[in-house]
N, C-alpha and C positions, 0 to 999 in steps of 0.2 A: 373456642371462640378466638377470633382473630384480634390480636392486640397490636395496635399501631405504635405504641410507645417503644416497642422493640426496634423500630426503624428510625429512631431519632438520630442516631449517629450517621446512618446512610443519608438522610435528608440534609443534615448539616454538612456533610462532605460534599454532596451534590451542589448545594447552594454556594459553598465557599469555592469549590472548583469551577463554578460558572462565573462567579463575581470577579475573581482575580484576573482572568484574561480580559474581561470586559473593561475593568479599571485600567489595565495595562494599555489597552488600545486607546481609551479615552485620554489618559495622561500623555501618551506619546503624541496623540493628535493635537493636544493643547500646547504642549511644551516644545514640539519640534519646530525649528525655523522653516518658514515657507519662502523658498527662493527657487524660481523656475527660470533659470538662465540657460543658455546654449550648452554650457558645460554639464549642467544637471541633467539635461535631456539627452545627452549623447550616450552611446553605448560604451560600456567599460570593457577594456581588453587588457587587463593586468598592467595598467599604467602606460600602455603604448597608445599612440594616436590610432583611432580606428581607421581601417582602410576598407573601402567598399561598403557594400550593403550589409547590414547586420542580420538580415533575414536570409537564411539558407535552407534549402530543402534537404532533408535527410532521407535516405533510402528506407523503404518500408521494411527491409530485412532487419534493421536494428530493432524495430518495434516487434517484429515477429519473434525474434530471439528472446527479447525481454518478456513477451507474453508467455512463451513456452516455459521459460525459467520460472515465472511467477506461478504458473499452474502447477508445476511439479514441486515447487517450494511449498505451496499451500497444501499439496497432497501430503508432503512429509509432516507438516504441522498437524494435519488431521489423523495421520496414521500413528504418530508417536504415542498419544494417550492410549490408543487401542493396543499397541504393542506392549505397553507397560502393564496393562491389566488383562492380557490375553488369557491367562490361566483361570481367571474368575468369570469371564464373560461367556464362554461356551462356544458351541459350534455355529449357532445361528448368527452370531456377530462375526465370526470368521467368514461365513459365506457372504454377509453384507460387505465386509471389507474387501473380499475377493472381487465382488461385483464392482465396487468402487474403483479398484485398481484396474480391472479389465476395461472399464469405460475410459479411463485415462490412457491406457495403452492403445485403445482404438483411436482416440484423438491424436496420439503421437504418431501412429502409423499413417493416419490421414494427412497430417501435416508433413510427414516425411515424403509421402507419395506425391503431394502437391508441389513439393520442392521448396517448402517454406524453410527448411533447415539447410539448404544448400547455400554456401557462401561463395558466389562466383561473380 
């Protein structure tokens, strides 16, 4: 039989962790001074008077490098628990992890051939 009272601590934690940020936003909205002058609406550049337009276009290369980094960083996060319990899991899980790594290598080769990793 499924007993719900075993999850009382979980529900209490979930409710408290949801209420605290909501209260923080409400209090900051109520207590914060509201002043929208030209100084408040100007962009901040480390205490220096802003020069020119604040909107700049960044090259797509920055985002491509960041995306490739995130993909392989997440791969490491997924492979670490597998590596820690490799001796227990067996051959089938090894094959699954190998397929996972091969798919990522195919993506890396694709990005490499398309020139996404070239910094020119």
